[in-house]
C-alpha positions, 0 to 999 in steps of 0.5 A: 067073707074069706077068713085070714090066710093060713101059712103054708105049713107041714104036709097034711095029706095035700098032694104035691106036684111037679112036671117031672112026677107020675100022677097019683090016683085017678080023678072019677065021677059017677057020671050024673047028667050032664046039665046046661051051663047057665049065666048068672046074669047079675050086673058087673060089679057084684061077682055073685052067683044066683045059683048054689054050688054043689056042696060046700066051699068053707075056708079054714075055721068056718062053721060046717054049712056056711057059706063062706125048655127044650121041647122035650114031652113032660110027664104028667103031672102028679095030682090025688083028688081031695074032696068027699066021697059024695055022688058027683057028675063027670067033668064035662068041662075043667075050669083049671085056675093058675094061682099065686097068693090069691088066698082072698079070691079063690074061693068065692071065684070057685063058688061062681064057677062051680054054681054054672052046671053040676058037670063043671069041675074046678082045678086049682094049679097053685105054685105052693103059694106063701100066703097058703091059697093051696092050704085054702082050697084043699080044705074047702076041697074036702066038702066039695068034690068038684073042687080039685088041687094040684099043689106045685112045690117044684118047677114053678112058674105060670107056663109050668102050671098051665102046662100042668093044668091042661095035662091033668084037666085031659087026665080028669076026662074033660071034653072042654077045658077052660083056662081063666085068671083067678083074680076076678080080672076075668069074670064067671059069667062069661064062661057059658058064652065061650062054651057055647060058641066052641059048641055051636061053631062044629068041628071048625072052631077048637078055641075061643078066646074072652077078647077085648078087642073085638065088638062089644069088647072092653078093657075096663079099668085101664088109663089110656096109657095101658090100653095104647100098650095093649093095642101095639102089643097085640099088632106086634104078635099079629104081625110076628105070628101071623095069628088071626086074632085081635086079643092075642094076649088074652089068657081067658080061654076055652079049648076043645079037648081035640085041640089040646091033643092035637098041638101036644101041650104036654111039650109046652116049653114057655115057663112063663106067661108066653105060654099064652101066645106058644098056645095061640101059635101052635093052634094057628099053625095047625089049622084049627079054627080060633073064635072070640067072643067079647068080654069086659076085663077088669082090674083083680078084686084083691090082692096085687098083681105078679106082672112085671115089666120084665116079664112082659119084656120076657115075653115079647122076646118069646114071641120072636123066639117062636118065630125063629124056631118056626123058621127053622122048624123046630115048633 
């Protein structure tokens, strides 16, 4: 069980990052052999892995060893490696987790992800959460060299965090980049399936979505009204932007490095959740293959969502903006 959430305090050596900052130092590994990603195979709801991650993730106070917009090009964010100096494999896969007030979910999620493979690294991109998510990750990362923190203290927002996470993951040398929610609505057990689909699709597939809308997918724990809204939103985006996918709103995505480079992810301009539609549209416009893998989307495990009706409406307005920019040749 996670310890009580610390409050954000004075600087304690944790890296601070803003979009306009230069990177500080390099994230590097020792080049250990790659291992295969493996699924935990556990039933839905248990949220646990059968394998232990490399290193130990510990919250503050836990004893050692106990589990516990302009379209302009943006400079790379600054991020200093936080972790031990032990031997660690190069990150073939980097899983980015944009977070805000996820202190109860972040370490259990990181444990499950790190257990999947020794060459998978986790990058937490936190907007200096008031509940101390950044502090919890910083403390744990000192004992787990595959856990990294990007603590953003300026230019905050879901879109900015997503952009900075992608830029940092590429700088780390990742061949594959996963982005997912940090509240367990996107379950780690699907990560190996997403990567397998990307890697068996050849060069024709550059992005794989975890999809609720294809055969086998499920939007669990949602009422009929919410599911109807989701279906209507997907139809709206699919028709307006002309993207050939069923789940246009899925934020559970597996990217090939070359895809992110080709669409110039560092130029992403959406400040909020509309980053999901922006990058999907840019990928489709670049004629990069997009595939979907069925997933079960569940309600968050702990905490409260920061997504509001106002944010949702703003996102749908952003879709209109994307279409207009495309027609005007500004995208």
